[in-house]
MMTF fields as JSON, N, C-alpha, C and O atoms, coordinates in Angstrom:
{
  "mmtfVersion": "1.0.0",
  "mmtfProducer": "UNKNOWN",
  "numBonds": 479,
  "numAtoms": 480,
  "numGroups": 120,
  "numChains": 1,
  "numModels": 1,
  "chainsPerModel": [1],
  "groupsPerChain": [120],
  "chainIdList": ["A"],
  "bondAtomList": [4, 2, 8, 6, 12, 10, 16, 14, 20, 18, 24, 22, 28, 26, 32, 30, 36, 34, 40, 38, 44, 42, 48, 46, 52, 50, 56, 54, 60, 58, 64, 62, 68, 66, 72, 70, 76, 74, 80, 78, 84, 82, 88, 86, 92, 90, 96, 94, 100, 98, 104, 102, 108, 106, 112, 110, 116, 114, 120, 118, 124, 122, 128, 126, 132, 130, 136, 134, 140, 138, 144, 142, 148, 146, 152, 150, 156, 154, 160, 158, 164, 162, 168, 166, 172, 170, 176, 174, 180, 178, 184, 182, 188, 186, 192, 190, 196, 194, 200, 198, 204, 202, 208, 206, 212, 210, 216, 214, 220, 218, 224, 222, 228, 226, 232, 230, 236, 234, 240, 238, 244, 242, 248, 246, 252, 250, 256, 254, 260, 258, 264, 262, 268, 266, 272, 270, 276, 274, 280, 278, 284, 282, 288, 286, 292, 290, 296, 294, 300, 298, 304, 302, 308, 306, 312, 310, 316, 314, 320, 318, 324, 322, 328, 326, 332, 330, 336, 334, 340, 338, 344, 342, 348, 346, 352, 350, 356, 354, 360, 358, 364, 362, 368, 366, 372, 370, 376, 374, 380, 378, 384, 382, 388, 386, 392, 390, 396, 394, 400, 398, 404, 402, 408, 406, 412, 410, 416, 414, 420, 418, 424, 422, 428, 426, 432, 430, 436, 434, 440, 438, 444, 442, 448, 446, 452, 450, 456, 454, 460, 458, 464, 462, 468, 466, 472, 470, 476, 474],
  "bondOrderList": [1, 1, 1, 1, 1, 1, 1, 1, 1, 1, 1, 1, 1, 1, 1, 1, 1, 1, 1, 1, 1, 1, 1, 1, 1, 1, 1, 1, 1, 1, 1, 1, 1, 1, 1, 1, 1, 1, 1, 1, 1, 1, 1, 1, 1, 1, 1, 1, 1, 1, 1, 1, 1, 1, 1, 1, 1, 1, 1, 1, 1, 1, 1, 1, 1, 1, 1, 1, 1, 1, 1, 1, 1, 1, 1, 1, 1, 1, 1, 1, 1, 1, 1, 1, 1, 1, 1, 1, 1, 1, 1, 1, 1, 1, 1, 1, 1, 1, 1, 1, 1, 1, 1, 1, 1, 1, 1, 1, 1, 1, 1, 1, 1, 1, 1, 1, 1, 1, 1],
  "groupList": [{"groupName": "MET", "atomNameList": ["N", "CA", "C", "O"], "elementList": ["N", "C", "C", "O"], "formalChargeList": [0, 0, 0, 0], "bondAtomList": [1, 0, 2, 1, 3, 2], "bondOrderList": [1, 1, 2], "singleLetterCode": "M", "chemCompType": "L-PEPTIDE LINKING"}, {"groupName": "ALA", "atomNameList": ["N", "CA", "C", "O"], "elementList": ["N", "C", "C", "O"], "formalChargeList": [0, 0, 0, 0], "bondAtomList": [1, 0, 2, 1, 3, 2], "bondOrderList": [1, 1, 2], "singleLetterCode": "A", "chemCompType": "L-PEPTIDE LINKING"}, {"groupName": "LYS", "atomNameList": ["N", "CA", "C", "O"], "elementList": ["N", "C", "C", "O"], "formalChargeList": [0, 0, 0, 0], "bondAtomList": [1, 0, 2, 1, 3, 2], "bondOrderList": [1, 1, 2], "singleLetterCode": "K", "chemCompType": "L-PEPTIDE LINKING"}, {"groupName": "GLY", "atomNameList": ["N", "CA", "C", "O"], "elementList": ["N", "C", "C", "O"], "formalChargeList": [0, 0, 0, 0], "bondAtomList": [1, 0, 2, 1, 3, 2], "bondOrderList": [1, 1, 2], "singleLetterCode": "G", "chemCompType": "PEPTIDE LINKING"}, {"groupName": "SER", "atomNameList": ["N", "CA", "C", "O"], "elementList": ["N", "C", "C", "O"], "formalChargeList": [0, 0, 0, 0], "bondAtomList": [1, 0, 2, 1, 3, 2], "bondOrderList": [1, 1, 2], "singleLetterCode": "S", "chemCompType": "L-PEPTIDE LINKING"}, {"groupName": "ASP", "atomNameList": ["N", "CA", "C", "O"], "elementList": ["N", "C", "C", "O"], "formalChargeList": [0, 0, 0, 0], "bondAtomList": [1, 0, 2, 1, 3, 2], "bondOrderList": [1, 1, 2], "singleLetterCode": "D", "chemCompType": "L-PEPTIDE LINKING"}, {"groupName": "VAL", "atomNameList": ["N", "CA", "C", "O"], "elementList": ["N", "C", "C", "O"], "formalChargeList": [0, 0, 0, 0], "bondAtomList": [1, 0, 2, 1, 3, 2], "bondOrderList": [1, 1, 2], "singleLetterCode": "V", "chemCompType": "L-PEPTIDE LINKING"}, {"groupName": "LEU", "atomNameList": ["N", "CA", "C", "O"], "elementList": ["N", "C", "C", "O"], "formalChargeList": [0, 0, 0, 0], "bondAtomList": [1, 0, 2, 1, 3, 2], "bondOrderList": [1, 1, 2], "singleLetterCode": "L", "chemCompType": "L-PEPTIDE LINKING"}, {"groupName": "PHE", "atomNameList": ["N", "CA", "C", "O"], "elementList": ["N", "C", "C", "O"], "formalChargeList": [0, 0, 0, 0], "bondAtomList": [1, 0, 2, 1, 3, 2], "bondOrderList": [1, 1, 2], "singleLetterCode": "F", "chemCompType": "L-PEPTIDE LINKING"}, {"groupName": "ARG", "atomNameList": ["N", "CA", "C", "O"], "elementList": ["N", "C", "C", "O"], "formalChargeList": [0, 0, 0, 0], "bondAtomList": [1, 0, 2, 1, 3, 2], "bondOrderList": [1, 1, 2], "singleLetterCode": "R", "chemCompType": "L-PEPTIDE LINKING"}, {"groupName": "ILE", "atomNameList": ["N", "CA", "C", "O"], "elementList": ["N", "C", "C", "O"], "formalChargeList": [0, 0, 0, 0], "bondAtomList": [1, 0, 2, 1, 3, 2], "bondOrderList": [1, 1, 2], "singleLetterCode": "I", "chemCompType": "L-PEPTIDE LINKING"}, {"groupName": "GLU", "atomNameList": ["N", "CA", "C", "O"], "elementList": ["N", "C", "C", "O"], "formalChargeList": [0, 0, 0, 0], "bondAtomList": [1, 0, 2, 1, 3, 2], "bondOrderList": [1, 1, 2], "singleLetterCode": "E", "chemCompType": "L-PEPTIDE LINKING"}, {"groupName": "HIS", "atomNameList": ["N", "CA", "C", "O"], "elementList": ["N", "C", "C", "O"], "formalChargeList": [0, 0, 0, 0], "bondAtomList": [1, 0, 2, 1, 3, 2], "bondOrderList": [1, 1, 2], "singleLetterCode": "H", "chemCompType": "L-PEPTIDE LINKING"}, {"groupName": "TYR", "atomNameList": ["N", "CA", "C", "O"], "elementList": ["N", "C", "C", "O"], "formalChargeList": [0, 0, 0, 0], "bondAtomList": [1, 0, 2, 1, 3, 2], "bondOrderList": [1, 1, 2], "singleLetterCode": "Y", "chemCompType": "L-PEPTIDE LINKING"}, {"groupName": "ASN", "atomNameList": ["N", "CA", "C", "O"], "elementList": ["N", "C", "C", "O"], "formalChargeList": [0, 0, 0, 0], "bondAtomList": [1, 0, 2, 1, 3, 2], "bondOrderList": [1, 1, 2], "singleLetterCode": "N", "chemCompType": "L-PEPTIDE LINKING"}, {"groupName": "THR", "atomNameList": ["N", "CA", "C", "O"], "elementList": ["N", "C", "C", "O"], "formalChargeList": [0, 0, 0, 0], "bondAtomList": [1, 0, 2, 1, 3, 2], "bondOrderList": [1, 1, 2], "singleLetterCode": "T", "chemCompType": "L-PEPTIDE LINKING"}, {"groupName": "PRO", "atomNameList": ["N", "CA", "C", "O"], "elementList": ["N", "C", "C", "O"], "formalChargeList": [0, 0, 0, 0], "bondAtomList": [1, 0, 2, 1, 3, 2], "bondOrderList": [1, 1, 2], "singleLetterCode": "P", "chemCompType": "L-PEPTIDE LINKING"}, {"groupName": "GLN", "atomNameList": ["N", "CA", "C", "O"], "elementList": ["N", "C", "C", "O"], "formalChargeList": [0, 0, 0, 0], "bondAtomList": [1, 0, 2, 1, 3, 2], "bondOrderList": [1, 1, 2], "singleLetterCode": "Q", "chemCompType": "L-PEPTIDE LINKING"}, {"groupName": "TRP", "atomNameList": ["N", "CA", "C", "O"], "elementList": ["N", "C", "C", "O"], "formalChargeList": [0, 0, 0, 0], "bondAtomList": [1, 0, 2, 1, 3, 2], "bondOrderList": [1, 1, 2], "singleLetterCode": "W", "chemCompType": "L-PEPTIDE LINKING"}],
  "groupTypeList": [0, 1, 2, 1, 3, 4, 5, 4, 5, 6, 2, 7, 1, 8, 0, 9, 6, 7, 9, 10, 10, 1, 11, 1, 11, 11, 1, 1, 3, 6, 5, 4, 7, 5, 12, 6, 5, 2, 1, 10, 7, 13, 8, 10, 6, 9, 14, 11, 3, 5, 4, 3, 15, 6, 2, 6, 15, 5, 7, 7, 5, 15, 1, 15, 8, 3, 15, 7, 16, 15, 10, 7, 6, 9, 6, 1, 2, 7, 15, 17, 17, 3, 18, 6, 6, 2, 4, 6, 4, 9, 12, 5, 3, 9, 6, 9, 6, 7, 4, 4, 4, 15, 2, 15, 9, 15, 8, 6, 9, 2, 6, 4, 2, 1, 10, 15, 15, 1, 6, 3],
  "groupIdList": [1, 2, 3, 4, 5, 6, 7, 8, 9, 10, 11, 12, 13, 14, 15, 16, 17, 18, 19, 20, 21, 22, 23, 24, 25, 26, 27, 28, 29, 30, 31, 32, 33, 34, 35, 36, 37, 38, 39, 40, 41, 42, 43, 44, 45, 46, 47, 48, 49, 50, 51, 52, 53, 54, 55, 56, 57, 58, 59, 60, 61, 62, 63, 64, 65, 66, 67, 68, 69, 70, 71, 72, 73, 74, 75, 76, 77, 78, 79, 80, 81, 82, 83, 84, 85, 86, 87, 88, 89, 90, 91, 92, 93, 94, 95, 96, 97, 98, 99, 100, 101, 102, 103, 104, 105, 106, 107, 108, 109, 110, 111, 112, 113, 114, 115, 116, 117, 118, 119, 120],
  "secStructList": [7, 2, 2, 2, 2, 2, 2, 2, 2, 2, 2, 2, 2, 2, 2, 2, 2, 2, 2, 2, 2, 2, 2, 2, 2, 2, 2, 2, 6, 4, 4, 4, 1, 7, 2, 2, 2, 2, 2, 2, 2, 2, 2, 2, 2, 2, 2, 7, 6, 6, 6, 6, 7, 3, 3, 2, 2, 2, 2, 2, 6, 1, 4, 4, 4, 7, 7, 2, 2, 2, 2, 2, 2, 2, 2, 2, 2, 2, 2, 2, 6, 6, 1, 3, 3, 3, 3, 3, 7, 1, 1, 7, 6, 6, 7, 3, 3, 3, 3, 3, 7, 2, 2, 2, 2, 2, 2, 2, 2, 2, 2, 2, 2, 2, 2, 2, 2, 2, 2, 7],
  "xCoordList": [63.435, 63.257, 64.445, 64.779, 65.077, 66.212, 67.346, 68.077, 67.492, 68.573, 68.403, 69.385, 67.18, 66.94, 67.36, 67.97, 67.032, 67.452, 68.958, 69.538, 69.593, 71.049, 71.7, 72.661, 71.188, 71.721, 71.574, 72.474, 70.435, 70.195, 71.157, 71.668, 71.401, 72.333, 73.747, 74.463, 74.14, 75.477, 75.596, 76.613, 74.581, 74.601, 74.7, 75.453, 73.942, 73.988, 75.365, 75.896, 75.937, 77.269, 78.305, 79.184, 78.2, 79.128, 79.008, 80.023, 77.805, 77.597, 78.153, 78.707, 78.005, 78.546, 80.072, 80.664, 80.703, 82.162, 82.6, 83.559, 81.926, 82.271, 82.153, 83.0, 81.102, 80.918, 82.052, 82.575, 82.431, 83.508, 84.832, 85.598, 85.096, 86.32, 86.306, 87.308, 85.194, 85.083, 85.298, 85.965, 84.742, 84.919, 86.383, 86.917, 87.019, 88.428, 89.302, 90.245, 88.992, 89.755, 89.587, 90.549, 88.372, 88.134, 88.888, 89.499, 88.846, 89.535, 91.044, 91.708, 91.586, 93.032, 93.45, 94.642, 92.487, 92.814, 93.096, 93.575, 92.801, 93.037, 91.894, 92.036, 90.775, 89.62, 89.882, 89.133, 90.929, 91.261, 92.036, 92.205, 92.509, 93.236, 92.252, 91.186, 92.622, 91.745, 92.011, 92.923, 91.202, 91.288, 92.628, 93.074, 93.279, 94.576, 95.648, 96.475, 95.649, 96.606, 96.424, 97.403, 95.175, 94.912, 95.397, 95.973, 95.169, 95.619, 97.143, 97.689, 97.825, 99.296, 99.734, 100.665, 99.084, 99.434, 99.248, 100.131, 98.109, 97.857, 98.884, 99.371, 99.211, 100.193, 101.547, 102.185, 101.974, 103.277, 103.277, 104.209, 102.248, 102.186, 102.164, 102.861, 101.374, 101.226, 102.493, 102.749, 103.291, 104.433, 105.799, 106.822, 105.834, 107.127, 107.96, 109.175, 107.333, 108.027, 109.206, 109.249, 110.153, 111.311, 112.217, 112.83, 112.303, 113.208, 112.674, 113.438, 111.358, 110.762, 110.593, 110.249, 110.833, 110.721, 110.091, 110.043, 109.612, 109.076, 109.775, 109.889, 110.239, 110.863, 109.787, 108.666, 110.128, 109.191, 108.747, 107.583, 109.658, 109.309, 108.302, 107.613, 108.203, 107.179, 105.782, 104.86, 105.637, 104.35, 104.039, 102.878, 105.075, 104.898, 104.425, 103.685, 104.85, 104.447, 102.967, 102.404, 102.338, 100.905, 100.196, 100.205, 99.594, 99.025, 98.006, 97.788, 97.393, 96.334, 96.84, 96.046, 98.142, 98.665, 99.066, 99.294, 99.154, 99.453, 100.864, 101.579, 101.23, 102.544, 103.583, 103.23, 104.868, 105.924, 105.798, 105.9, 105.58, 105.436, 104.27, 104.382, 103.167, 102.005, 102.335, 102.008, 102.978, 103.354, 104.315, 104.179, 105.28, 106.252, 105.575, 105.942, 104.598, 103.853, 103.067, 103.052, 102.416, 101.634, 102.54, 102.21, 103.677, 104.611, 105.151, 105.287, 105.458, 105.955, 104.912, 105.242, 103.655, 102.575, 102.411, 102.291, 102.403, 102.246, 103.428, 103.266, 104.615, 105.811, 105.714, 105.987, 105.328, 105.2, 104.153, 104.299, 103.114, 102.046, 102.355, 101.569, 103.496, 103.903, 103.361, 103.488, 102.761, 102.22, 103.269, 103.184, 104.271, 105.289, 106.664, 106.847, 107.624, 109.014, 109.768, 109.761, 110.411, 111.156, 112.642, 113.076, 113.42, 114.861, 115.616, 115.024, 116.933, 117.8, 118.087, 118.334, 118.057, 118.341, 119.746, 120.692, 119.864, 121.187, 122.049, 123.277, 121.399, 122.112, 122.467, 123.434, 121.687, 121.911, 121.462, 120.268, 122.404, 122.121, 121.226, 120.715, 121.029, 120.15, 118.684, 117.796, 118.436, 117.081, 116.471, 117.113, 115.226, 114.48, 113.517, 112.824, 113.488, 112.607, 111.619, 111.874, 110.496, 109.427, 109.143, 109.234, 108.806, 108.344, 107.185, 107.058, 106.361, 105.221, 105.696, 106.617, 105.062, 105.372, 104.594, 103.691, 104.946, 104.209, 102.742, 101.843, 102.518, 101.158, 100.362, 99.204, 100.976, 100.301, 100.061, 98.962, 101.064, 100.903, 99.824, 99.053, 99.763, 98.715, 97.348, 96.416, 97.227, 95.96, 95.529, 94.381, 96.429, 96.086, 95.696, 94.754, 96.405, 96.051, 94.645, 93.864, 94.325, 92.995, 91.894, 90.857, 92.126, 91.114, 90.965, 89.845, 92.074, 92.017, 91.271, 90.449, 91.569, 90.903, 89.399, 88.577, 89.05, 87.64, 86.896, 85.764, 87.523, 86.884, 86.727, 85.67, 87.772, 87.733, 86.622, 85.883, 86.511, 85.479, 84.09, 83.172, 83.934, 82.629, 82.201, 81.028, 83.157, 82.846, 82.736, 81.948, 83.538, 83.459, 84.373, 84.412],
  "yCoordList": [-22.392, -23.485, -23.649, -24.772, -22.569, -22.647, -23.466, -24.147, -23.4, -24.125, -25.628, -26.333, -26.129, -27.559, -28.01, -29.067, -27.208, -27.535, -27.505, -28.357, -26.546, -26.438, -27.63, -28.191, -28.026, -29.198, -30.446, -31.283, -30.555, -31.693, -31.69, -32.74, -30.521, -30.409, -30.792, -31.472, -30.35, -30.676, -32.18, -32.781, -32.777, -34.232, -34.998, -35.967, -34.566, -35.229, -35.073, -36.023, -33.881, -33.65, -34.51, -35.09, -34.591, -35.408, -36.879, -37.554, -37.374, -38.771, -39.009, -40.072, -38.032, -38.141, -38.231, -39.03, -37.409, -37.452, -38.804, -39.388, -39.308, -40.63, -41.724, -42.613, -41.65, -42.636, -42.534, -43.552, -41.317, -41.108, -41.64, -42.271, -41.387, -41.914, -43.439, -44.063, -44.032, -45.494, -46.065, -47.089, -45.419, -45.887, -45.771, -46.677, -44.666, -44.478, -45.497, -46.034, -45.761, -46.755, -48.144, -48.905, -48.466, -49.77, -49.898, -50.931, -48.86, -48.89, -49.032, -49.642, -48.474, -48.532, -49.793, -50.069, -50.551, -51.753, -51.49, -52.372, -50.286, -49.917, -50.358, -50.376, -50.71, -51.09, -52.321, -52.587, -53.073, -54.249, -53.877, -54.707, -52.622, -52.154, -51.616, -51.11, -51.731, -51.16, -49.653, -49.113, -49.001, -47.537, -47.052, -45.965, -47.822, -47.404, -47.483, -46.578, -48.545, -48.657, -47.503, -46.921, -47.18, -46.062, -44.754, -43.914, -44.58, -43.363, -43.258, -42.164, -44.384, -44.388, -43.938, -43.143, -44.431, -44.024, -42.519, -41.84, -42.006, -40.571, -39.776, -38.74, -40.265, -39.586, -39.495, -38.442, -40.591, -40.598, -39.623, -38.83, -39.666, -38.762, -37.305, -36.458, -37.025, -35.653, -35.13, -33.926, -36.012, -35.575, -35.847, -35.605, -36.339, -36.612, -35.345, -35.377, -34.26, -32.986, -32.981, -33.747, -32.112, -31.946, -33.169, -33.472, -33.868, -35.019, -36.226, -37.116, -36.252, -37.381, -38.605, -39.677, -38.458, -39.599, -39.205, -38.032, -40.218, -40.097, -41.158, -42.305, -40.798, -41.796, -42.696, -42.253, -43.943, -44.873, -44.307, -44.444, -43.677, -43.112, -41.964, -41.663, -41.318, -40.287, -40.895, -40.25, -42.131, -42.813, -43.11, -43.107, -43.366, -43.655, -42.419, -42.527, -41.245, -39.991, -39.707, -38.866, -40.394, -40.241, -41.392, -42.517, -41.125, -42.163, -43.056, -44.191, -42.574, -43.342, -44.569, -45.442, -44.65, -45.765, -46.965, -48.047, -46.801, -47.924, -47.888, -46.891, -48.99, -49.124, -49.448, -49.768, -49.364, -49.637, -51.025, -51.136, -52.095, -53.406, -53.45, -54.046, -52.819, -52.789, -52.016, -52.456, -50.872, -50.054, -50.816, -50.78, -51.499, -52.246, -53.347, -53.582, -54.017, -55.056, -54.424, -54.946, -53.305, -52.623, -52.14, -52.304, -51.545, -51.042, -52.194, -52.067, -53.316, -54.479, -54.951, -55.272, -54.989, -55.414, -54.43, -54.845, -53.124, -52.106, -52.108, -51.852, -52.396, -52.486, -53.697, -53.602, -54.826, -56.061, -55.905, -56.478, -55.139, -54.949, -53.834, -53.58, -53.172, -52.15, -50.758, -49.893, -50.514, -49.201, -48.263, -47.046, -48.84, -48.048, -48.574, -49.774, -47.673, -48.048, -47.777, -46.655, -48.803, -48.673, -48.772, -49.649, -47.855, -47.861, -47.352, -46.91, -47.43, -46.926, -45.46, -45.085, -44.64, -43.215, -43.002, -43.688, -42.042, -41.693, -41.024, -41.055, -40.422, -39.644, -40.46, -40.151, -41.494, -42.289, -43.718, -43.983, -44.622, -46.017, -46.733, -47.812, -46.15, -46.761, -46.434, -47.088, -45.433, -44.923, -45.515, -45.558, -45.971, -46.467, -45.381, -44.77, -45.154, -44.131, -44.762, -45.807, -44.097, -44.575, -43.508, -42.31, -43.954, -43.034, -43.699, -44.923, -42.871, -43.418, -43.976, -43.445, -45.035, -45.611, -44.847, -44.07, -45.074, -44.472, -44.886, -44.087, -46.12, -46.657, -45.826, -45.489, -45.501, -44.721, -43.293, -42.769, -42.651, -41.273, -41.172, -40.212, -42.143, -42.166, -42.283, -41.571, -43.176, -43.358, -42.058, -41.637, -41.427, -40.206, -39.092, -38.347, -38.969, -37.96, -38.199, -37.258, -39.452, -39.771, -39.447, -38.893, -39.797, -39.5, -37.989, -37.484, -37.269, -35.81, -35.169, -34.273, -35.642, -35.104, -35.408, -34.546, -36.629, -37.018, -36.163, -35.747, -35.9, -35.086, -33.645, -33.038, -33.108, -31.734, -31.597, -30.613, -32.576, -32.558, -32.637, -31.936, -33.483, -33.656, -32.422, -32.048, -31.793, -30.633, -29.368, -28.471, -29.316, -28.176, -27.116, -26.091],
  "zCoordList": [75.299, 74.364, 73.426, 73.049, 73.048, 72.129, 72.734, 72.015, 74.057, 74.711, 74.528, 74.296, 74.629, 74.465, 73.066, 72.909, 72.054, 70.699, 70.566, 69.893, 71.191, 71.142, 71.816, 71.289, 72.98, 73.675, 72.815, 72.752, 72.158, 71.287, 70.104, 69.712, 69.54, 68.422, 68.845, 68.11, 70.03, 70.545, 70.769, 70.423, 71.334, 71.573, 70.261, 70.159, 69.256, 67.954, 67.308, 66.733, 67.402, 66.836, 67.552, 66.915, 68.873, 69.655, 69.257, 69.087, 69.111, 68.71, 67.305, 67.026, 66.434, 65.073, 65.098, 64.372, 65.934, 66.056, 66.604, 66.098, 67.618, 68.162, 67.104, 67.022, 66.299, 65.226, 64.207, 63.755, 63.847, 62.878, 63.42, 62.691, 64.694, 65.31, 65.283, 64.932, 65.646, 65.652, 64.256, 64.104, 63.235, 61.857, 61.422, 60.783, 61.768, 61.416, 62.143, 61.563, 63.402, 64.163, 63.56, 63.458, 63.164, 62.557, 61.235, 60.966, 60.42, 59.13, 59.3, 58.462, 60.376, 60.617, 61.367, 61.501, 61.851, 62.609, 64.079, 64.792, 64.529, 65.921, 66.822, 68.045, 66.233, 67.031, 67.887, 68.828, 67.579, 68.388, 69.655, 70.548, 69.728, 70.909, 71.941, 71.592, 73.219, 74.241, 74.371, 73.745, 75.187, 75.278, 75.824, 75.457, 76.685, 77.222, 76.139, 76.031, 75.338, 74.237, 73.247, 72.778, 72.934, 72.026, 72.65, 71.959, 73.937, 74.618, 74.589, 74.445, 74.724, 74.641, 73.252, 73.127, 72.217, 70.853, 70.67, 70.147, 71.098, 70.978, 71.791, 71.338, 72.994, 73.841, 73.145, 73.148, 72.554, 71.877, 70.718, 70.578, 69.883, 68.73, 69.198, 68.639, 70.207, 70.696, 71.367, 71.336, 71.972, 72.767, 72.147, 72.787, 70.929, 70.292, 70.137, 70.328, 69.802, 69.714, 68.76, 67.797, 69.04, 68.171, 68.149, 67.125, 69.269, 69.343, 68.572, 68.199, 68.335, 67.629, 68.487, 67.987, 69.788, 70.689, 72.017, 72.387, 72.716, 74.065, 74.903, 74.471, 76.08, 76.952, 77.543, 77.791, 77.765, 78.397, 79.741, 80.117, 80.463, 81.77, 81.662, 82.637, 80.494, 80.298, 80.429, 80.927, 79.982, 80.11, 81.565, 81.973, 82.342, 83.761, 84.511, 85.489, 84.053, 84.687, 84.506, 85.207, 83.58, 83.332, 84.022, 83.523, 85.14, 86.004, 85.297, 85.721, 84.25, 83.596, 82.842, 82.492, 82.585, 81.802, 82.652, 82.112, 83.95, 84.829, 85.396, 85.294, 85.986, 86.599, 85.527, 84.392, 85.892, 84.918, 84.285, 83.063, 85.072, 84.42, 83.419, 82.348, 83.779, 82.878, 81.607, 80.505, 81.762, 80.61, 79.706, 78.484, 80.296, 79.483, 78.671, 77.519, 79.259, 78.527, 77.386, 76.272, 77.664, 76.625, 75.486, 74.311, 75.843, 74.829, 73.992, 72.775, 74.634, 73.891, 72.88, 71.738, 73.308, 72.408, 71.252, 70.099, 71.554, 70.508, 69.548, 68.355, 70.069, 69.224, 68.302, 67.106, 68.865, 68.084, 66.973, 65.893, 67.24, 66.259, 65.259, 64.346, 65.43, 64.482, 64.729, 63.862, 65.883, 66.199, 66.775, 66.608, 67.461, 68.154, 67.785, 67.585, 67.699, 67.471, 68.777, 69.283, 69.313, 70.567, 70.254, 69.506, 70.839, 70.591, 71.816, 72.801, 71.721, 72.779, 72.494, 71.348, 73.521, 73.365, 72.817, 73.206, 71.91, 71.378, 72.441, 72.365, 73.43, 74.441, 75.687, 76.383, 75.958, 77.17, 76.901, 76.765, 76.825, 76.502, 77.494, 77.197, 78.666, 79.671, 79.426, 79.973, 78.616, 78.405, 77.14, 76.091, 77.249, 76.098, 75.653, 76.466, 74.354, 73.807, 72.838, 72.239, 72.708, 71.835, 70.792, 71.063, 69.62, 68.59, 67.859, 67.834, 67.275, 66.551, 65.215, 64.594, 64.793, 63.492, 62.419, 62.727, 61.199, 60.085, 60.167, 59.902, 60.531, 60.674, 61.688, 61.441, 62.816, 63.856, 63.405, 63.587, 62.818, 62.358, 61.288, 61.273, 60.404, 59.377, 60.021, 59.647, 60.986, 61.695, 62.383, 62.239, 63.121, 63.851, 62.887, 63.155, 61.772, 60.766, 60.224, 60.083, 59.922, 59.377, 60.381, 60.019, 61.645, 62.677, 62.828, 62.899, 62.879, 63.022, 61.862, 62.054, 60.653, 59.467, 59.513, 59.201, 59.902, 59.983, 61.004, 60.758, 62.141, 63.165, 62.671, 62.843, 62.063, 61.552, 60.513, 60.512, 59.642, 58.615, 59.245, 58.818, 60.255, 60.908, 61.677, 61.669, 62.34, 63.177, 62.337, 62.635, 61.289, 60.386, 60.728, 60.048]
}
């Protein structure tokens, strides 16, 4: 019987986290983006590393984001909306790199904090 209560508690906690994420996304204005655009933002923030950038081709290596033309359209939209900063690599002028904007980093921090607070 204890297991049923535990499963129920886990489900309730999971639903609470989903609600908190949705509220944070709405407050940041990210709720207008689809799940792939949001995943791209999280990918960039998570993979910027020491260089502070992610190559456009890094997104192509992740099959979930689509083909190169699809990724380029998504990146252009995210750049235009101020979520992503696109520039030419300092090391190779042929390479385009992406970095998260202050707006994106603020959003990700708020969501992370909200989840940490909810989970405890």
